[in-house]
Each structure stands twice: as C-alpha cells, then as structure tokens.
C-alpha positions, -999 to +999 in steps of 0.1 A: -722+508-586-726+487-555-757+484-535-739+497-504-728+530-520-745+562-510-749+584-541-747+622-539-758+637-572-738+667-585-744+687-617-716+669-636-712+635-622-723+609-596-703+608-564-701+575-544-697+578-507-684+551-483-676+549-446-642+535-453-622+535-485-593+511-488-565+519-512-550+488-528-561+452-533-528+436-523-521+416-492-527+446-470-559+457-486-574+422-487-565+418-450-581+452-442-613+441-459-615+409-439-611+428-406-638+453-415-662+425-424-655+406-392-652+435-367-672+463-382-699+447-404-720+478-404-693+499-422-698+504-459-665+502-477-648+499-511-614+489-523-598+509-552-571+491-571-550+505-600-543+471-616-567+448-634-566+423-607-556+417-571-522+408-557-502+441-555-465+431-553-474+395-563-491+407-594-462+432-603-434+407-598-434+386-629-397+376-630-388+339-630-388+322-596-405+351-578-410+339-542-415+350-507-384+359-486-401+350-454-422+320-443-459+319-453-471+308-418-463+344-407-466+361-441-500+346-445-530+359-425-537+347-390-572+339-401-563+318-432-542+287-426-512+281-448-509+245-458-479+245-483-441+247-480-429+276-458-414+295-487-438+299-516-436+311-552-457+338-566-484+316-581-490+298-548-493+332-530-517+345-556-538+313-552-539+319-514-550+355-518-576+345-544-590+320-520-594+347-493-612+369-519-635+340-529-641+328-493-653+362-482-669+373-514-645+404-515-648+408-553-680+428-548-661+454-529-631+458-553-630+483-581-601+473-604-584+497-628-592+527-606-562+550-601-565+577-574-552+610-587-558+632-556-573+630-521-585+662-503-598+665-468-625+690-460-630+700-423-663+716-433-677+683-447-656+660-425-648+637-453-622+629-480-629+635-517-609+614-541-605+621-578-602+588-596-593+578-632-605+546-648-574+530-663-594+511-689-614+539-704-601+572-690-633+581-672-630+606-644-648+596-612-653+610-577-655+592-544-660+605-509-652+586-477-652+592-440-620+573-435-590+563-457-572+531-451-539+533-471-529+497-482-509+506-513-476+493-501-444+512-498-427+512-531-434+524-566-447+496-587-445+513-621-407+514-623-378+500-603-347+518-590-318+516-615-286+537-609-272+556-639-239+540-648-215+554-674-219+538-708-252+521-703-262+533-738-232+515-753-242+480-741-254+460-772-275+435-752-306+440-731-308+458-697-338+446-676-351+455-642-369+426-625-399+449-616-407+454-653-397+420-665-404+416-703-424+386-716-401+382-746-367+380-727-348+350-741-321+341-717-316+304-728-279+298-735-270+335-728-244+350-705-263+369-678-252+394-651-274+402-622-264+434-605-274+432-568-274+407-540-307+411-522-337+389-521-346+394-558-311+385-570-311+354-547-344+344-563-336+351-599-302+334-600-313+299-591-343+302-614-323+313-644-290+293-639-302+260-654-310+276-687-282+302-690-248+297-704-236+313-672-250+337-647-230+361-625-241+379-594-223+412-593-225+430-560-209+461-545-210+445-511-222+412-495-256+405-480-267+382-452-289+352-460-306+326-439-304+290-453-327+262-444-348+234-458-381+245-473-401+224-449-415+229-414-410+198-394-434+209-367-462+214-392-454+180-409-454+162-375-488+178-365-503+168-399-491+132-393-511+134-361-542+146-380-543+179-361-567+204-377-551+229-401-562+260-382-545+246-350-513+237-370-513+272-385-515+289-351-490+266-334-464+269-362-470+307-365-464+312-328-432+291-328-418+309-359-425+343-343-408+332-312-378+318-331-375+350-351-377+371-319-348+351-305-328+355-336-333+393-336-323+395-299-291+374-305-282+396-335-285+426-312-268+412-281-243+389-298-237+401-333-205+382-338-222+349-328-252+357-351-228+365-380-210+331-377-242+312-374-255+328-406-222+321-425-218+286-412-241+268-437-228+289-466-192+277-457-205+241-455-220+243-490-193+262-508-163+245-491-132+257-474-115+269-507-143+294-514-137+330-502-169+333-482-156+363-462-151+384-493-184+375-510-209+367-482-197+384-450-213+419-449-198+450-434-230+457-415-242+438-384-269+411-388-304+424-392-293+460-399-308+451-433-335+426-441-323+390-443-338+368-471-344+331-466-328+310-493-347+277-494-325+246-495-295+269-502-303+269-539-283+301-547-252+286-531-256+252-547-258+270-581-225+287-573-209+255-562-220+238-595-203+264-616-235+275-634-234+307-613-207+328-598-204+358-576-182+389-581-177+415-554-166+448-570-178+482-582-189+491-617-167+515-636-188+516-668-208+495-691-192+485-724-206+472-756-201+436-745-206+438-707-192+456-677-158+471-668-152+469-631-132+494-610-106+466-603-099+466-641-116+432-647-143+428-672-175+408-673-190+397-706-228+395-709-256+392-734-282+404-707-277+426-677-304+425-650-304+454-625-318+438-593-309+471-576-341+477-556-370+501-558-380+536-549-405+542-521-437+560-528-453+586-505-489+577-497-492+560-530-479+590-550-514+605-546-517+643-545-529+649-509-543+681-494-559+690-461-584+720-462-568+732-495-532+730-483-509+705-500-498+678-475-461+679-466-459+643-453-423+647-441-433+674-416-458+652-399-450+631-368-462+596-367-487+582-342-476+545-336-463+542-371-498+542-386-513+576-383-499+611-387-503+645-370-525+669-389-540+642-412-576+634-401-592+600-405-563+582-422-543+551-414-514+537-435-502+501-433-464+499-431-453+464-423-422+450-405-386+449-418-374+421-396-406+400-396-433+392-421-452+423-435-486+407-428-481+404-391-486+441-389-515+440-413-535+420-388-524+442-358-534+474-376-567+458-387-576+452-351-565+487-342-585+504-369-617+485-362-613+493-325-608+530-333-638+531-356-660+514-330-647+538-304-656+568-326-691+555-330-694+551-292-683+587-287-706+599-314-677+616-333-668+616-370-632+628-370-599+616-354-566+635-358-533+627-341-523+659-323-492+666-302-501+675-266-485+704-248-460+680-232-452+666-267-444+697-287-408+700-275-398+664-277-368+654-298-377+643-333-360+615-353-362+599-387-389+574-396-364+546-390-331+550-371-304+544-397-282+528-370-309+503-365-320+496-401-304+511-432-312+495-466-305+517-496-342+522-506-350+535-471-319+558-470-329+573-504-363+582-491-360+592-454-363+629-462-398+622-477-411+602-448-427+613-415-407+619-384-410+601-351-407+613-315-386+600-286-415+585-267-447+566-272-471+569-289-450+590-313-427+562-322-427+538-351-419+504-337-403+478-360-408+451-333-438+428-336-432+413-302-436+447-286-465+459-308-486+428-304-489+440-267-488+477-272-514+482-300-542+463-284-535+481-251-532+516-266-553+542-247-574+559-273-584+586-249-549+598-236-552+630-255-529+622-284-559+615-307-582+645-310-618+635-316-644+659-330 
C-alpha cells in the first residue's frame, strides 16, 4: 500500500482509492505519470501493470533484432532527450524508459502483476470501481478512482494474429509468431520462412540472416519502406558544437516532425512522386536486374499503411547478398516440409515465422460497464480521438499511424492535465462527452477512414471501435501537425463536455 492511497474499509477487503488510475506501464503510461507529476502534483495516482516490469510493447517483443520503426527523437518523450542513434533496438529503448522511471521515482506509483478484470462506473458514487487480480498469487483486489487514463496500447499482447492456413498441422518443423517468441528456438543453420512484409519482418530478417542457412520473406503483397542511414547529421553537428543535449533534442525533434509532415503532404498531393522516391534507394541497392516492381512496389498509395524505416537498408543488403530472398505469392497450404504456393511453387523450411500482425484490443479487453449496463464501445462517438460519448471520466491514449506514437502521448498528457485542473476550478467531479442538439444528426464514420489508412489489423477491428463524426470535436485526427494546435486550443466549455 502506498502512503497516498485513501483506504475505504469494506467487510471483505480493503479498497484503495485514487484521483487518477493509469492502466499500463508502457511508454504511454510512463508518459502520463510524468505529466501528472509535473502539471497536477496534487493528484494522487497509481499505475496498474499486468506484467512483472515496465515496457509494454518493448517488454513483450523478445524476438531477435526488435527495434523501433520510427526515430527516437520523436518516439522519445519531449521532456527526456534522446542521445543515441535515431533507430534504436529494444534494449536501448528499455534503458531509456527505465531512466525516466528512475529520474522521476515512478516505481513507487507502479503496481506490477496487477491485471484489471472489470471496470464499472457508478453515477451514484461518481467513481470507477476496478476488480483486479494479482498475477503472482491470484489475490483479488478492488480499486476505486475518480478518473481512468487508459494507456494499455492498442493490440493484444498475449497472442499475435496468425491466419489459419490449410495443412498447418502437417508441418514437421516449428511455427512461431514473433509476439510469443520462444527462448529455445534454434535457427542456426536452418531454412527459415518469414510470412509477412511489415516492420516485424523487416526487423527479423536482417537479424536472423547471418546465422540461418537461408531466410525467405514470403509476402502476399509488397510494403513500402523508408531507407536511410541510422544517424542524424543535424544532431551530430550540434554535438560537435557542444550544444546542450536538451537543445539538440528539441531542434532535431522539430526538424524531423517538419520533414515527416512534408513527406505526408507529398504522398497525398503527389503519390507517384512519393512512390518513386521511396523505391529509388531500393533499386540502387538491389540493382537493375532485380524485379523491384513485383516485390517492393505496393498496390496502395504511399502512407495508406504505416511505412517502416529500414536503417542502412539492412533488409535489402541481406537480399542482395543471397542470404535472404523475397517471394511474392499466396499460400495454398502448408506441407510436411514447407509451404505450397498458389503458383505451384514450393518453399522448403525448418522453421516458419508468422510475422502476420496482431489483433487490436478494446479498452484493454477489460469488462467495462456504466451504471450496471455493459459498455458497447462501438456505439460511442469519439471526442477528439481520446474520450467517448457516454463514458464519464475516461481518456484513452491512441497514438499516430503516420508519426511516432509518443507525440500524441505528450499532447494527450497536456490535455488531460488541463481538463483535470479545469474540473477543479469548476468544482465538478464528472466530465462526460455528450452530443449537443446540433450534433445528434451528424453523419457518422468509422474510427479511421479506410481510404485514408487501411492496414489489416485495423480493418479486422473497425466494427469494434468507436465511431467519429463529420465535424470537430467529434473527429479522430491522425495528423500531429493539426493536433498540436487544436488540442491546446480546444474549448472545454463549448457544450460538448458535460460537467457535473
């Protein structure tokens, strides 16, 4: 028990109460805690984390070579300078997060191995009650909170998404999903197939290729990649001039955000030009005899799906060396010794890795209810992509698709703290996004427009996610450049947030 907890005795157990309860000790939850300490130091809070330590995604991803797919100057927090190479491996990111926890003494706020089973809102008590299970000993606990800050991430950590292909049970080797990477997997000298062509595949293949007999990337369709050196010349120049690291971090961060905004705009306005610019370095590495258009020229337009950064082009140098190869085809069935493709060709393998993505969770797969009624998340309408109609005192962090996730962590942190302070000024304890009379007939759309962004994991889950309207503040913006202006300027008293 912490000194800050308010304890309400009940006949059967002790209940701990907090002003704010943060769900998850990953990069979002750690960032949320920082903002509370800095901007709302009077708020008593706790972080509940299912795992035995911090890190979230970076704790879950244990596969070889796991690394960021965007630069750490923007993936890192605005308040904590990043001093390493722009693209970082898992251990470097975990060290960075650990330093934030140590610097701000956050460990005293985190309860590890606490899994939230259910969360119920009571309008009579104006608070959330959470039923929690201790993972280590099975103990059942209860927490109450005035406000929930959902920082659990957007995909299910316990198991990855693996399609069901015909004949999988016949394969004599091992089938592995990167999200549940086994410690005993021996791939040295083995023939390996990696199914998929996203960021995970692009990370795994260069990491495994030196030790495998051969590794093949099997993809149904191509993916875009950004290739560049894993250095930041601006940062290096400023360091040579002995500029303080916090200045370097801010300057480089702003430049990268500007560059990314320009790339996004070019992809939207001049998609053919953006396509050729993305393919040009791939052609240069693989040479004119390689069929780049078949294997690396996607059917969708640039940025209609997330684009992973490939540092120093390592994936493509592996293909050029012959240690790795790429096959663009569809799977007919698994066989005892590999995979039969729809073209009739076969691929032989000792190990098959299904880098086929993940399944999204809905509010952390927690059983939510409001005043005894089970929550139907898909029937809510989002307020600015972070709150939802009919759900009191709750914010969920959902990051950007075309920019670093953490850019939105910081923006939402500012917004939540401003909202909490505003509620204190008004002398109210409840805030609920509510459609005004002029909003109730507006046209509703999916959480994300499939024409704008359409990766498979999102398409599989759209029916489970909230809707958005056709006007602000009922839209979910995927654009950092717009939100960095809109969220700080949001009018909290325009009638869309009902206070009581």
